[in-house]
C-alpha positions in Angstrom: 84.0 80.5 111.8 83.1 77.6 114.1 84.9 77.7 117.4 86.0 81.3 117.1 84.3 82.3 120.3 85.6 79.3 122.2 89.2 80.3 121.5 88.6 83.6 123.4 89.6 83.6 127.0 86.7 83.5 129.3 88.3 86.0 131.6 88.5 88.7 128.9 85.0 90.1 129.7 84.7 92.9 132.2 82.5 92.4 135.2 79.2 94.3 135.0 76.5 95.0 137.5 74.5 91.8 137.7 71.1 90.9 138.9 68.6 88.1 138.4 66.3 89.8 135.9 68.2 89.3 132.6 66.2 91.6 130.6 66.6 94.7 132.8 69.7 94.3 134.9 72.2 93.5 132.1 72.1 94.9 128.6 72.1 92.3 125.8 75.5 91.7 124.3 75.1 88.3 122.6 72.4 85.8 123.4 72.9 82.1 123.6 70.0 79.9 122.4 69.4 76.6 124.2 68.3 73.4 122.3 64.7 73.8 123.4 64.5 77.1 121.4 65.3 75.3 118.2 62.8 72.6 119.0 60.0 75.2 119.2 60.9 76.6 115.8 61.1 73.2 114.1 57.8 72.2 115.7 56.2 74.9 113.7 55.2 77.1 116.7 53.6 80.1 115.0 53.6 82.4 118.1 55.9 82.9 120.9 59.5 81.6 120.7 59.2 79.9 117.4 58.0 83.0 115.6 60.6 85.2 117.4 63.5 83.0 116.4 62.4 83.2 112.8 62.4 87.0 113.1 65.9 86.8 114.7 67.2 84.8 111.8 65.7 87.1 109.1 67.0 90.4 110.7 70.3 91.3 109.1 73.2 92.1 111.4 76.8 92.9 110.7 77.9 90.1 113.1 76.1 87.3 114.8 74.0 88.4 117.8 73.2 84.8 118.8 75.3 81.7 119.6 74.7 78.1 120.4 76.8 75.0 120.8 77.1 72.2 118.3 75.9 70.1 121.2 72.5 71.7 120.6 72.5 70.3 117.1 73.3 66.8 118.4 70.5 67.1 121.0 67.8 68.2 118.6 68.7 65.6 116.0 67.9 62.6 118.3 64.1 62.8 117.7 64.3 63.0 113.9 66.9 60.2 113.8 64.8 58.0 116.1 61.8 58.3 113.8 63.7 58.5 110.5 62.4 62.0 109.8 64.9 63.3 107.3 62.9 66.5 106.7 63.0 67.5 110.3 66.7 66.6 110.6 67.4 68.8 107.6 65.3 71.7 109.1 67.4 71.5 112.3 70.7 71.5 110.4 69.7 74.4 108.2 68.5 76.4 111.2 71.6 76.0 113.3 74.6 75.6 111.0 76.0 78.0 108.4 74.2 81.2 108.9 75.4 84.7 109.6 72.8 85.4 112.4 74.1 82.7 114.7 77.5 81.1 115.7 77.4 77.3 116.3 80.5 76.6 118.4 82.4 73.4 118.7 82.8 71.8 122.2 86.5 72.4 122.9 88.7 71.5 125.9 88.4 74.9 127.6 84.6 74.7 127.5 84.7 71.2 129.0 87.0 72.4 131.8 84.7 75.4 132.6 81.7 73.0 132.5 83.4 70.8 135.1 84.0 73.9 137.3 80.3 74.9 136.9 79.2 71.4 137.9 81.5 71.5 141.0 79.8 74.7 142.1 76.3 73.8 141.1 75.7 70.1 141.9 72.3 70.1 140.3 73.7 70.9 136.8 73.8 68.0 134.3 76.8 67.9 132.0 75.0 69.0 128.8 73.6 72.0 130.6 77.0 72.9 132.0 78.5 72.6 128.5 75.8 75.0 127.2 76.5 77.5 130.0 80.3 77.3 129.6 80.0 77.7 125.8 77.8 80.8 126.4 80.4 82.2 128.8 83.3 81.5 126.5 81.6 83.3 123.6 80.8 86.4 125.6 77.1 85.9 125.8 75.4 88.1 128.3 72.2 86.0 128.3 70.9 82.5 127.6 67.4 82.0 126.3 66.0 78.8 127.5 62.8 77.2 128.7 64.7 74.7 130.9 63.4 75.3 134.4 66.2 73.4 136.0 68.6 76.3 135.1 68.7 79.0 137.7 68.8 82.8 137.3 72.5 83.4 136.7 76.0 81.8 136.4 79.5 83.1 136.4 82.8 81.7 135.0 85.3 80.1 137.4 87.3 83.3 137.4 84.2 85.3 138.0 84.9 87.7 135.1 82.2 86.4 132.8 78.5 86.4 133.8 75.5 84.9 132.2 71.8 85.7 132.9 69.2 83.0 132.2 66.1 84.4 130.5 62.9 82.7 129.7 60.9 83.0 126.4 58.1 85.1 127.8 56.4 87.6 125.4 58.0 90.5 127.3 61.5 89.0 126.9 61.0 88.1 123.3 59.8 91.6 122.5 62.9 93.0 124.3 65.2 90.8 122.2 63.4 91.7 119.0 63.8 95.4 119.8 67.5 94.8 120.5 68.0 92.9 117.3 66.3 95.6 115.2 68.2 98.5 116.9 
């Protein structure tokens, strides 16, 4: 159900020991996928992140282990719309929306308020990045998989109760995620 995670209170998660190495200091609970992850998949990347996400999507789970924002859908559709590439636009839509492996969350007021708080504390954050991070925090994600080098190691909610580790799509990280998905 879109928006289900966003309705949860950000402060409902317990604080946990937190370090900068997302794959070892904090166990995976739910992983947020940034827009650049979907771009790798649709670009037909056959190794690395593209192949890993295809495996994430084809591994059955009783509940979604991944989340993203509908903002990601808007971001990835710019290129296919610019070049009138209806096939690529359709691939993005089918990858992000309407699957049991991932929740695509609407951008709601509480997410925007948390994004403003994140930007107030982290002046380098652009609004779309802050929205992605606040969506991940609202949904209870422990990690955010991104190749965006502007994002730093970790973020916390305004209340400090929810924490998010930024992880990069290295082979070691992708292997750890695949092992977690299959467990």
